[in-house]
N, C-alpha and C positions, 0 to 999 in steps of 0.2 A: 504494500500500500504506500502510495506517495505521500510524503509528509507535506501538508499544505500549510501555508501561513494564513492567519485570519485576515479577512478583508470585510470589515463590517459594512453592510449595505443598509439602505434606508427602508427597503420594502419590508412589509410584515407578512407573517404567515397566518392565514385565516384557517381555522379548523373547519372541516366539513360538517354539514348539518346532520349527517347520519353517522352513527357509530359503527365501526366495523364489527363483524361477527366475533370478538374477544373482551354538688353542694360542697362548699369548700372543704378541703380535707384538713384534719386537725394537725397534721405534720407533713413535712416534706423530707424526702431522703435523697441526698445527692449521690446517686448510685454510681455513676461513672462520669463525674463532671470533668475529669481530666480529658477524656476522649472528646467531650463536647467542645472544650476550649481548643483542642488540637486542630479542629477543622476550620476555624473561622478565618484564619489569615489568608487562605486561598482566594476568598472573595474580593480581597483588596488589590489583587494584581491587575495591572493595566491591560486593556485590550491590545492585541498584537502578540501575546504569548504564543509559543508553539502549541500545537494541538496534540502533540505526543510528548511523553516524558522518557527520560533515561535515568539510570542509576546515578545518585548524587555522590556516592562513595564506593570505593572498591569492594568493601565488604558486601554491600547490597548486590553488586554485580558478580559476586563469587558463586559460580555454579557448583556448589559443594558436592552434589551427588553425581555430577558428570552427565546428567541427562538433560538434553535440550527439549523444548516443546516442539511438537509438530506445528506446522503452519496453522492447521485447523484449530488445534487447542489454543494457540496464541490468539487467533482471531476471535474465538468464542470468549475467552477471558477478557480480551480488550473491550468487546461489546458489553459484557456484563459490568466491567469497570465503568464504562460510560453511563449505563443505566443506573448504577449505584450513585454516581455523581449527581445525576438528575434527581434521584430519590432524596439524596442528602440535602439538596438545595430546597426542595419543597418541604421536607420535614423540618429543616432549620427554621423556615418561616412559621410553621405551626408551633414550634417550640418557643420562639421568641414571644408569641402572642398568647399561647395557651399551655405552655409547658410548666414544669415545676418551678422555674425561676421567673416566669412571666408575671407582670403586674396583676393584682387582683382586678378583675373586670367583669362586665356582663358577658363577654365572650367566654371567659373561663367558667363563669357560672352556667352558661348554656352547655358547655362541654361536660361539666360535672353532673348535669342531669343524666347524661349517658352513663357516667360512672364517676364516683367521687375521687377515684384514683386516676382519672383520665389524664391530668397534667403529668403525672409520673410516667404513665405509659407512653405518652407522646415524646417526652424527653428520652426515654429509654430506646424507643424506636429510632430516634435520630442518632443516638450514640451507635446503635447497631449498624445503621447504614454507613455512617462515617468510617466505622471499623472495616466494613466491607471494601470501601474505596481504598483505604490505606493498605489493606492486605493485598488486594488484587493487583494494584500497581506495583507494590513491593515484590510480590511473587513474580510478576512478569519481568521486572528488572533483574531478579535473582537468576532468571533463566536467559539473560541477555536479550530480552525483548523490550519493545517500547510500551510504555503505559499510555494513559489518556489524560489530557488536560483540556477542560472546557472553559477555562477562565476568560478567554477572549470574548466569550459570549455572555458574560455576566453584565448585561446592559439593561435588563428590565427593571422598572422602578419597584421600590419597596412600599409596603403599606406605610401610611402616615400615622397610624394609630400608635399610642404609647406602648413602648416595649420593642417595637421593630427597629432593627439596625437600618440605618440609611446607607445601604450598600447595593451594588448591582446584583440582580438575580438572574438565574437561568430560566425559572418557571414563573408562570402567571397563575395565581390562585383566585383571581377575582372575576373570571369569566369562564367558568367551567360548565361543561355539559357531561354529566356523570352517568355512565352506564351502570345500572343497578340490577342487570340481569344475573349477575353472579349470585344474588340472594336466592332466586328461584332455581337456579342451576344446581346449587349444592343441596337443595331440599327436594330435588326431583329424583326419580328412579331412572331417568334417561340420561344419555351421554352425548355431549356435542360432538365428540369424535366419531360418533355413529349417526350424525345428522340431526340430532335434536336441537330445537331452539327454545328460548325461554323469555317470558314476559318480564317487564321491569317491576321491581318491588315498589319503587317510587317513580311512577311514569313522568311526573313533571320535572324531575332532575335530569331526565334523559332528553329533554327538549329545552330550548332557550339557553340563556346564560345565567350562571349563578356564582355568587362569591362565597368562598369557604373561609374567608378571614375578614375581619373588619378592615375596611379600606382607609379609615381615618377615625378620629375621635368622635365625629358626629354619628358615625355608624353605631357606636356603642350606646347611643341614647343617654339615658340617665346613668348608665354605667354602674348599676347596682348588681353586684355578683349574686345576691340572694334573690333577686327578682328581675331576671333579664327580660327584655321586651320580646314580643313575638318575632320581631325582625332578627334579634340577636340569637334567639333560639333556632330560627330557621338557618342562619349562617352556621351555627355550631353543628346542627344536625347534618347539614350539607357536608361539612368537614368529616363528620363521623362516617358517613357513607363513602366519602372519597377516600378516607384512610383504607377501608377494606377493598375498594376498587383497585387502588395502587398495589396492595400487597397480594391480592389474589392473582394479579397479573404476574408478579414475580414468582409466585408459587408455581404457576404453569410454565413460565419461561425457563426456570432453572431445571425443571423436570424434563423439558424438551431438549435443552442444550446438553444435558447429561447423556442423552442417547447418541450424541455425536462425538463425545470425547474419546480420544484414542488412548491416552495414558491413564493408568490407574490413579496416579497422583492428581492429574487434572480432574478426573472423575470424583476423587475424594474432595477436592476443593469445591466443585460445583454442587455435589450432594450436601456437603456440610453447610455451606452458605444458604443453599436452597431450603434446608430444614429450618433455618432461622426465619426465612420468609413465610413459611407455613405457620410458624408460631405467631408471627405478627398478624397474619390474616385471621387465624382462629380468634385472637383477642378482639380484633376490630369488628368482625361480623357479629360477635356476641354483644358488644357494646352498642352497635348501631341500632339493634332492636329495641333499645330502651328509649328511643325518640318518642316524645309525646305528641299527640295530635296538635298540629299548628299549620296555618296557611299564611303566607306573606308575599306581598307584591313588592319587588325591588324596582323603584323608578329609575335607578341608574342603568340597570341592565334590561329594563322593561320586561321582566319575567316574573312569573308567579311560581312558587314552590309550595307543595302541600304534602305534609307528612301525616300518616294515619297511625292508629294504634295497631301495632303488629303483635301484641301480646295476647289479645283476647278475641275470640270469635273468628279466627282466620283459618282458611284452608291450609293443609300441610305445606304447600309450596310457599306460603308467606309466614308461617308460624315462627315467632322469634326465638323460642327455646330449642328449636331444632338446629343446633350449631355443629353437630357432628355430620360429616358428609353422608348422606343417605346412600345405601348400596344401589348401584346402577349397573347397566350393561357395560361390559368391559371386554375389549378385543373382539368379541363376537357375541351376538344375541343368543347363540346356542350354549354359551357358558353361564354358570351361575352369576347372579348379581354380586358386585364387589364394591365395598366402600373405598373410593380412590380420590386422588386429585384429578380434576378435569377442567378443561381439556389438557392433554399432553401430546396428542398426535401432531405430526408435522403438517398435516393439512389445515390445522386450526391454530397452531402455536408456532411462531417463528420470531426471529429478531426483528425482521421488517414489520411483522404484525404488531410488535410492541411499540415500535416507533409510530406506526399509524394510529394505534390506540391512544398513545400519549397525545398525539396531534389532535385527534378527534375529541379528546377530553378537554382541549383548550389550554393545556399546560404551556404550549409554545406560542401563544398569541403575542405578537410583537417581536418575535425573533426573526432575523433575516433568513432568506432562503439558504445562505451559506451554512447556517447552523443545521438545517434539516439535511442538506446535501452531505455534510460530514457524518451525521448520525446514520444516514442511509448507507453510506459507504462502509461503515463499521458493521452495520446489520447485514448487508449483502455478503460480506466476507464471512461472518459467523454462520449465516445460513448455508453457505457453500461448503462448510466443513463436513467431512465424513469420517466416521470411525475408521481408524487405520490408514488415514491419508498420508 
């Protein structure tokens, strides 16, 4: 892959209109604050930085076991590093406004309706994603391979609400179109790998544009953490469903990429980090179901979002307490149903599909085409990898 220099353009990327088929807590615990501090400096680098990284010291480049990566394995891990950088960027925004060290606010109050420990979980998820970035790039360097650097594209504006750092961002959390079909998919006995399709749990989130963070202090309203407005509840609940959307995607992506890995060590890396993504998804889909009935019209995005009670009187495909994957068809309809991650098949999960899903979600609104082109080049290389190449 040719190393490109960043050339920031003025055109923006608009997401497609259709999605592709893919209460305050009494105490806070600084679980891994060192990791969280570790990742903040990268956002301050100026545009024009290289899009690939190399080892900064000889020890990092020391290929101690003498085994180099195949091209396919390196391409897979590079794309996963890019995906983790993107995830870290969005999770850092959620942490600044709703994490354990965020200011007390009506937004945090809305998140704590979903679970009183929500700020802790948000901060922990952020730490995890940053650790994935650090490890994947360092692992690539240790094998003499280039890592990934997206700092040149940290140009999107930050929220102006209290708590948000005023630094450039990779992702936009203020104009999202959130696919919520993962909710019904994991509660169904059918499998998308075998052609099944699924309705949205929150149909209004899947149309229009919705903010998942307060854009400014006016958004926070009276800013009473004990009594958030309907608007701030809707923003927080949008975030709650978006958390799970992001992590279910990673769950399937890592499982799909594992099927392409050639070396046992690369497979170990993919499966081990992928397992962490599964734990994230399980947490967030459990908490999302605690959203209370509320409807809100956002004049900024000219969109209405409506959340219903998913705890009582719902069919099984919507029931909130069904958080374990229902057994479904797997490999063949002639085989017994099996509780699995889904989808994992190449026809429905790919690196390019992940880029397309992030784009359709609205995460990249305002980014130049150069940004998408670079992500797609990484995705194409990862998708081309074959076991034993």
